[in-house]
N, C-alpha and C positions, 0 to 999 in steps of 0.2 A: 716422152712420157716417163721413161725409167729415171731420168735425172730428177724429175719432179717428185717421184715417189721416194728417191733417196734423200732428197732435201727435206721432205716432210718427215721422214723417219728420223733423220738427224736432228731436226728441230724438236720433235717430241722427246727424244732422248735427252737433249740438252735442257729442255724445259723441266723434265722430271728430275734430272740430276741437280739442276739449279734450285728447284723447289725443295728438294731434300736438304740441300745445304742451308737454305734460308730457314727451314724448320729447325734444323739442328742448332743454328745460331740463336734463334729466338727462344728455343727451349733452354739452352744453356744460360742465356741471359736471364730468363725468368726464374731459374732456380737459384742463381746467385743473388738476385735482387729481391728475393722473396722476403716480405716483412716477417718479423718474429711473431709467432702465434701467442696470443694472450691466453692466460688460463681462463677457463669458463667460470663465470660468476655463479656461485652457489646461491640458491634462493629456496625458501620454504615458507609454508604457512604456519601460523601458530594459533593456539586456542588455550585459554587458561585464565587464572586469576592473577592479578598483579600482587607480587609479594613485597616489592620495594620500589620506591621511586627516588632517584637521585637528581635533584634539581640542578646542582652545579654541573654534573656531567651530562645533563639532559638525557637520561637513560632510565629504563625500568627493567625489572626482572619479573619473570613469572614464577609461580609456585612450582616446585620440582614434582614431577610425576614419574611413576614407574615406567610408563610407556615412552617417555621422552625426557630422560634426566638432563639433557643438554638444554632444555627449554629455560632453565634457570639462569643461563648466561645473560649478562646485561645486553639489552637492545637499545641502541642509540636512536634518538629522534633528531632529525635535522630539518632544514628549511623545505626539503622536497617531500617530507613525510606528510601524508594526508591523514588527519585525525577527524573522526566523526563520532558524534554522540547523539543518539536518538535521531539518526538520519540528518543531522545538522552539523555544520562545521564546528570544530572544537579546537582547543589549543593544548599544549603540553600541560598547562596548569590544571586542566580538567581531569588528568589521570590521577587516580588515588589508589592506595593499597586496598585490596579486597574486591576491586571492580573486575568483572568478567570482560575479557577482551578477545577479539579475533583479529587477524590481519596477515600481512605478508612481510618478510624481511629478506635481505640479501647480505652476503659477506662482501666487505670492501677489500681493497688491495692489502690492507693490514690484518685481515682476518677477523675484524670486528663485525658484529651483526648490526645492520642499519635497517630500521623499519621503513617500508615504503608506504604502508597503509596500516592504520590502527582504528578499529571499530569498537567503541565502548558500548557494551550491552546495558540497556536500561531495564532494570527489573520491572516486570509488570505487577501491578497491585493484585493481591489475591482476590479471586472472584468469590463472592458470597453466595452460597446456595440458599435460596429462600425457604427450602424445605427444612433446613437444619435450624434449630432454635437453641 
């Protein structure tokens, strides 16, 4: 009975020592083969009026505001950009200076802002009050 207890104890010690070695090896390998971390992609929402449209560069800029002076930086439009006008699909050609727009954009690897979504606001016609003549 004593020899069984000795063997069991030795087996457990060997298993623990071997397990620690295996963990040390996998941890070392994991740290050396770790992929490089990519910089987080900056994204933000925008709201404003279009100040300029560049058809060649396929970009637009918003009017500069005191609350967000960086909003006037050009925003590129690409094939992945979703453009809507009056809740219907639209194209880059539907964007015009003076239109109110909202949407979202992100920074690409080169630091340029690329629109992911652009919603063109359609002005509602003024309501006429029947009491006013």
